[in-house]
C-alpha positions as YAML, in Angstrom:
chain: A
units: angstrom
residues:
- id: 1
  name: MET
  ca: [-77.29, 113.33, -44.03]
- id: 2
  name: TRP
  ca: [-80.35, 111.77, -45.67]
- id: 3
  name: VAL
  ca: [-78.73, 108.61, -47.03]
- id: 4
  name: GLN
  ca: [-77.95, 105.70, -44.73]
- id: 5
  name: GLY
  ca: [-76.93, 102.05, -45.04]
- id: 6
  name: HIS
  ca: [-79.84, 99.72, -45.68]
- id: 7
  name: GLY
  ca: [-78.38, 96.22, -45.60]
- id: 8
  name: LEU
  ca: [-76.73, 93.94, -48.12]
- id: 9
  name: TYR
  ca: [-77.87, 91.48, -50.74]
- id: 10
  name: SER
  ca: [-75.99, 88.80, -52.65]
- id: 11
  name: ARG
  ca: [-75.85, 88.29, -56.38]
- id: 12
  name: GLN
  ca: [-74.15, 85.92, -58.77]
- id: 13
  name: VAL
  ca: [-71.83, 87.32, -61.45]
- id: 14
  name: ARG
  ca: [-69.83, 85.80, -64.29]
- id: 15
  name: GLY
  ca: [-66.32, 87.27, -64.43]
- id: 16
  name: LEU
  ca: [-63.58, 86.97, -67.04]
- id: 17
  name: VAL
  ca: [-61.21, 84.69, -65.15]
- id: 18
  name: GLU
  ca: [-63.04, 83.66, -62.00]
- id: 19
  name: GLY
  ca: [-66.08, 82.08, -63.63]
- id: 20
  name: TRP
  ca: [-69.25, 82.40, -61.56]
- id: 21
  name: ILE
  ca: [-68.82, 84.17, -58.23]
- id: 22
  name: VAL
  ca: [-71.14, 85.43, -55.48]
- id: 23
  name: ILE
  ca: [-70.67, 89.01, -54.31]
- id: 24
  name: TRP
  ca: [-72.34, 91.20, -51.69]
- id: 25
  name: VAL
  ca: [-73.82, 94.54, -52.68]
- id: 26
  name: ARG
  ca: [-74.48, 97.41, -50.23]
- id: 27
  name: ARG
  ca: [-77.94, 98.99, -50.40]
- id: 28
  name: TYR
  ca: [-78.67, 102.55, -49.22]
- id: 29
  name: LEU
  ca: [-81.91, 104.27, -48.18]
- id: 30
  name: CYS
  ca: [-82.78, 107.94, -48.60]
- id: 31
  name: VAL
  ca: [-84.74, 108.70, -45.42]
- id: 32
  name: LYS
  ca: [-86.13, 111.85, -47.03]
- id: 33
  name: CYS
  ca: [-87.86, 110.22, -50.03]
- id: 34
  name: GLY
  ca: [-87.93, 106.58, -48.89]
- id: 35
  name: ARG
  ca: [-86.19, 105.21, -52.01]
- id: 36
  name: THR
  ca: [-83.35, 102.73, -52.03]
- id: 37
  name: MET
  ca: [-80.23, 102.82, -54.20]
- id: 38
  name: ILE
  ca: [-77.08, 100.78, -54.64]
- id: 39
  name: CYS
  ca: [-73.48, 101.63, -55.35]
- id: 40
  name: LEU
  ca: [-72.03, 98.73, -57.31]
- id: 41
  name: GLN
  ca: [-68.41, 97.78, -57.74]
- id: 42
  name: ASP
  ca: [-66.87, 99.54, -60.73]
- id: 43
  name: TRP
  ca: [-66.95, 96.38, -62.85]
- id: 44
  name: LEU
  ca: [-70.69, 95.67, -62.62]
- id: 45
  name: HIS
  ca: [-73.93, 96.89, -64.12]
- id: 46
  name: PRO
  ca: [-77.21, 96.55, -62.20]
- id: 47
  name: TRP
  ca: [-79.41, 93.56, -63.09]
- id: 48
  name: ARG
  ca: [-76.75, 91.94, -65.30]
- id: 49
  name: TRP
  ca: [-75.44, 88.40, -64.80]
- id: 50
  name: TYR
  ca: [-72.13, 89.18, -66.49]
- id: 51
  name: ALA
  ca: [-69.39, 91.57, -65.38]
- id: 52
  name: ALA
  ca: [-69.15, 94.71, -67.51]
- id: 53
  name: THR
  ca: [-65.74, 93.69, -68.88]
- id: 54
  name: VAL
  ca: [-67.19, 90.36, -70.03]
- id: 55
  name: ILE
  ca: [-69.98, 92.20, -71.85]
- id: 56
  name: ILE
  ca: [-67.57, 94.55, -73.63]
- id: 57
  name: GLU
  ca: [-65.09, 91.82, -74.51]
- id: 58
  name: ALA
  ca: [-67.84, 89.58, -75.89]
- id: 59
  name: LEU
  ca: [-69.24, 92.47, -77.95]
- id: 60
  name: TYR
  ca: [-65.76, 93.40, -79.18]
- id: 61
  name: ARG
  ca: [-65.13, 89.84, -80.32]
- id: 62
  name: TYR
  ca: [-68.57, 89.64, -81.96]
- id: 63
  name: LEU
  ca: [-68.91, 93.11, -83.53]
- id: 64
  name: ILE
  ca: [-65.33, 94.16, -84.31]
- id: 65
  name: LEU
  ca: [-63.29, 90.95, -84.60]
- id: 66
  name: GLN
  ca: [-66.25, 89.14, -86.24]
- id: 67
  name: GLU
  ca: [-65.70, 85.94, -84.22]
- id: 68
  name: THR
  ca: [-68.46, 83.35, -84.32]
- id: 69
  name: VAL
  ca: [-71.14, 83.26, -81.65]
- id: 70
  name: ARG
  ca: [-70.17, 79.67, -80.87]
- id: 71
  name: ASP
  ca: [-66.50, 80.57, -80.19]
- id: 72
  name: ILE
  ca: [-67.46, 83.53, -78.02]
- id: 73
  name: SER
  ca: [-70.04, 81.59, -76.02]
- id: 74
  name: HIS
  ca: [-67.55, 78.78, -75.33]
- id: 75
  name: ARG
  ca: [-64.94, 81.31, -74.24]
- id: 76
  name: PHE
  ca: [-67.31, 82.59, -71.55]
- id: 77
  name: GLY
  ca: [-68.41, 79.22, -70.24]
- id: 78
  name: ARG
  ca: [-71.51, 78.64, -72.35]
- id: 79
  name: SER
  ca: [-71.97, 75.31, -74.07]
- id: 80
  name: ALA
  ca: [-74.57, 76.48, -76.58]
- id: 81
  name: ASP
  ca: [-73.94, 77.15, -80.27]
- id: 82
  name: GLU
  ca: [-76.33, 80.12, -80.09]
- id: 83
  name: TRP
  ca: [-76.00, 82.90, -77.52]
- id: 84
  name: ARG
  ca: [-78.93, 85.30, -77.95]
- id: 85
  name: THR
  ca: [-77.61, 87.51, -75.19]
- id: 86
  name: LEU
  ca: [-74.95, 88.87, -77.58]
- id: 87
  name: ARG
  ca: [-77.60, 90.26, -79.92]
- id: 88
  name: ARG
  ca: [-79.55, 91.70, -77.02]
- id: 89
  name: TRP
  ca: [-76.40, 93.44, -75.72]
- id: 90
  name: GLN
  ca: [-75.74, 94.74, -79.23]
- id: 91
  name: LYS
  ca: [-79.18, 96.40, -79.31]
- id: 92
  name: GLN
  ca: [-79.07, 97.69, -75.73]
- id: 93
  name: LEU
  ca: [-75.51, 99.09, -75.75]
- id: 94
  name: LEU
  ca: [-75.59, 102.86, -75.13]
- id: 95
  name: VAL
  ca: [-79.41, 102.79, -75.05]
- id: 96
  name: SER
  ca: [-80.27, 100.81, -71.91]
- id: 97
  name: PRO
  ca: [-79.66, 102.57, -68.58]
- id: 98
  name: THR
  ca: [-77.91, 99.37, -67.48]
- id: 99
  name: LEU
  ca: [-75.51, 99.26, -70.46]
- id: 100
  name: TRP
  ca: [-73.90, 102.72, -70.55]
- id: 101
  name: GLY
  ca: [-77.18, 104.40, -71.59]
- id: 102
  name: TRP
  ca: [-76.27, 107.56, -69.67]
- id: 103
  name: LEU
  ca: [-73.58, 108.19, -72.34]
- id: 104
  name: ARG
  ca: [-75.94, 107.97, -75.31]
- id: 105
  name: SER
  ca: [-76.53, 111.71, -75.86]
- id: 106
  name: ARG
  ca: [-72.86, 112.58, -75.39]
- id: 107
  name: LEU
  ca: [-71.87, 109.90, -77.94]
- id: 108
  name: GLY
  ca: [-74.63, 110.84, -80.40]
- id: 109
  name: ILE
  ca: [-76.64, 107.60, -80.15]
- id: 110
  name: SER
  ca: [-80.38, 107.90, -80.72]
- id: 111
  name: GLN
  ca: [-81.49, 104.40, -81.74]
- id: 112
  name: PRO
  ca: [-80.66, 100.82, -80.73]
- id: 113
  name: ALA
  ca: [-78.22, 99.06, -83.07]
- id: 114
  name: GLN
  ca: [-80.28, 96.86, -85.39]
- id: 115
  name: THR
  ca: [-77.37, 95.40, -87.36]
- id: 116
  name: ARG
  ca: [-73.94, 94.08, -86.53]
- id: 117
  name: ARG
  ca: [-72.40, 97.05, -88.38]
- id: 118
  name: GLN
  ca: [-74.40, 99.57, -86.32]
- id: 119
  name: GLY
  ca: [-73.45, 97.69, -83.16]
- id: 120
  name: GLY
  ca: [-69.79, 97.96, -84.17]
- id: 121
  name: LEU
  ca: [-70.15, 101.74, -84.59]
- id: 122
  name: HIS
  ca: [-71.80, 102.08, -81.16]
- id: 123
  name: LEU
  ca: [-69.08, 99.97, -79.57]
- id: 124
  name: SER
  ca: [-66.35, 102.00, -81.33]
- id: 125
  name: ARG
  ca: [-67.76, 105.20, -79.84]
- id: 126
  name: LEU
  ca: [-67.86, 103.65, -76.37]
- id: 127
  name: LEU
  ca: [-64.29, 102.36, -76.67]
- id: 128
  name: GLY
  ca: [-63.22, 105.86, -77.73]
- id: 129
  name: GLU
  ca: [-64.95, 107.28, -74.65]
- id: 130
  name: MET
  ca: [-63.05, 104.74, -72.54]
- id: 131
  name: GLY
  ca: [-59.76, 105.82, -74.11]
- id: 132
  name: VAL
  ca: [-58.96, 102.28, -75.24]
- id: 133
  name: ALA
  ca: [-56.16, 102.11, -77.85]
- id: 134
  name: TRP
  ca: [-57.03, 100.86, -81.34]
- id: 135
  name: GLU
  ca: [-53.62, 99.72, -82.61]
- id: 136
  name: SER
  ca: [-54.27, 95.98, -82.25]
- id: 137
  name: ALA
  ca: [-56.83, 93.57, -80.81]
- id: 138
  name: THR
  ca: [-54.32, 92.60, -78.12]
- id: 139
  name: GLN
  ca: [-54.04, 96.22, -76.95]
- id: 140
  name: VAL
  ca: [-57.81, 96.72, -76.99]
- id: 141
  name: LEU
  ca: [-58.41, 93.58, -74.94]
- id: 142
  name: ALA
  ca: [-55.62, 94.55, -72.52]
- id: 143
  name: GLY
  ca: [-57.16, 98.00, -71.96]
- id: 144
  name: LEU
  ca: [-60.79, 96.94, -71.53]
- id: 145
  name: GLU
  ca: [-60.78, 96.39, -67.78]
- id: 146
  name: ALA
  ca: [-59.34, 99.82, -66.96]
- id: 147
  name: GLY
  ca: [-61.62, 101.51, -69.52]
- id: 148
  name: VAL
  ca: [-64.74, 99.81, -68.19]
- id: 149
  name: ARG
  ca: [-63.88, 100.67, -64.59]
- id: 150
  name: ALA
  ca: [-63.33, 104.31, -65.51]
- id: 151
  name: THR
  ca: [-66.84, 104.58, -67.01]
- id: 152
  name: LEU
  ca: [-68.56, 102.83, -64.08]
- id: 153
  name: CYS
  ca: [-66.60, 104.27, -61.15]
- id: 154
  name: GLY
  ca: [-68.78, 106.18, -58.71]
- id: 155
  name: MET
  ca: [-72.18, 105.45, -60.27]
- id: 156
  name: LEU
  ca: [-75.35, 105.06, -58.19]
- id: 157
  name: HIS
  ca: [-78.32, 103.09, -59.48]
- id: 158
  name: ASN
  ca: [-81.99, 102.90, -58.68]
- id: 159
  name: ARG
  ca: [-84.63, 100.98, -60.59]
- id: 160
  name: GLN
  ca: [-84.91, 103.58, -63.37]
- id: 161
  name: ARG
  ca: [-81.50, 105.10, -64.01]
- id: 162
  name: PRO
  ca: [-77.88, 105.55, -62.97]
- id: 163
  name: TRP
  ca: [-76.17, 108.82, -62.08]
- id: 164
  name: PRO
  ca: [-72.75, 109.90, -60.76]
- id: 165
  name: ILE
  ca: [-72.35, 109.66, -57.00]
- id: 166
  name: THR
  ca: [-71.11, 113.28, -57.04]
- id: 167
  name: GLN
  ca: [-74.58, 114.57, -58.04]
- id: 168
  name: PHE
  ca: [-77.87, 114.56, -56.25]
- id: 169
  name: HIS
  ca: [-80.51, 112.32, -57.78]
- id: 170
  name: PRO
  ca: [-82.08, 114.21, -60.70]
- id: 171
  name: GLY
  ca: [-85.66, 115.35, -60.25]
- id: 172
  name: VAL
  ca: [-85.75, 115.13, -56.46]
- id: 173
  name: ALA
  ca: [-86.31, 118.32, -54.47]
- id: 174
  name: TRP
  ca: [-83.69, 118.67, -51.78]
- id: 175
  name: ALA
  ca: [-83.70, 120.81, -48.67]
- id: 176
  name: ALA
  ca: [-82.33, 124.33, -48.92]
- id: 177
  name: GLY
  ca: [-78.60, 124.53, -48.55]
- id: 178
  name: SER
  ca: [-77.91, 121.13, -50.10]
- id: 179
  name: GLY
  ca: [-75.99, 122.83, -52.90]
- id: 180
  name: ALA
  ca: [-73.83, 124.87, -50.52]
- id: 181
  name: LYS
  ca: [-70.07, 124.69, -50.77]
- id: 182
  name: PRO
  ca: [-68.48, 122.12, -48.48]
- id: 183
  name: THR
  ca: [-66.97, 123.37, -45.27]
- id: 184
  name: VAL
  ca: [-63.24, 124.01, -45.53]
- id: 185
  name: THR
  ca: [-61.26, 122.01, -43.02]
- id: 186
  name: PRO
  ca: [-58.21, 123.54, -41.35]
- id: 187
  name: THR
  ca: [-54.73, 122.62, -42.62]
- id: 188
  name: GLU
  ca: [-51.24, 123.40, -41.42]
- id: 189
  name: ASP
  ca: [-51.13, 126.38, -43.81]
- id: 190
  name: GLU
  ca: [-54.57, 127.93, -43.19]
- id: 191
  name: PRO
  ca: [-57.01, 127.79, -40.27]
- id: 192
  name: GLY
  ca: [-60.10, 127.29, -42.49]
- id: 193
  name: ARG
  ca: [-63.53, 128.85, -41.84]
- id: 194
  name: GLY
  ca: [-64.07, 127.14, -38.53]
- id: 195
  name: PRO
  ca: [-66.66, 124.56, -37.51]
- id: 196
  name: PRO
  ca: [-70.06, 124.46, -39.23]
- id: 197
  name: ARG
  ca: [-72.85, 126.34, -37.44]
...
C-alpha cells in the first residue's frame, strides 16, 4: 500500500441551508512518488468556497431561470448587487478541473461559455449527465443535491486534476502487479483462492 493518511486541514464552505461552515478534510500521501492528494466529501470541489450544490443551483437560477444576479446573490447570503463569481462559474463550468472539467470531452465541450446562452447549454448537458428531471424548476432544484453527489462521489484531487478513486493516478508508473486482480476472499459457498503469497 503506497498511500497513507497525511493529516487533516480545515476549510470554510458556504452550504445551501447551513450558511458558512468549517469542515475537516483528510489529506493522503503517496510514499512512492511523494505527492499529496485529498478525497473530498461528495458535495465539494477543491479550492472552492461554495458547496457544489450551491454552484449548480446559482448557475441554474442565472442561466436557465434567468433570475437577476441581485436576487441570486441575496439568496446565497451576499449583500452585493453584482456577483462576478456567477460569470466566472459560467465560463469555468465543464472546463475547469475544479468544476466538472473531467466530463468535458464526454459532454462535447471544447470552449468556455462566453455568453449566458452558451452557459445554459453547458449546464443543460451537465444536468442531463446528472440525470436531473426537466419537467419543472421545482423538480430540477429538488434533484440537484443527489445529482451533484453522484458526479463527485469517489473523486480524488491533486493540484492539477481530479480522477476517480477506483483508478490509479494517470501518468504515474506503478510497480508491477498493481493492475492484478484482487484476491478473492472465501465465502460460505466457495473457499476462494487462499491467502495472498
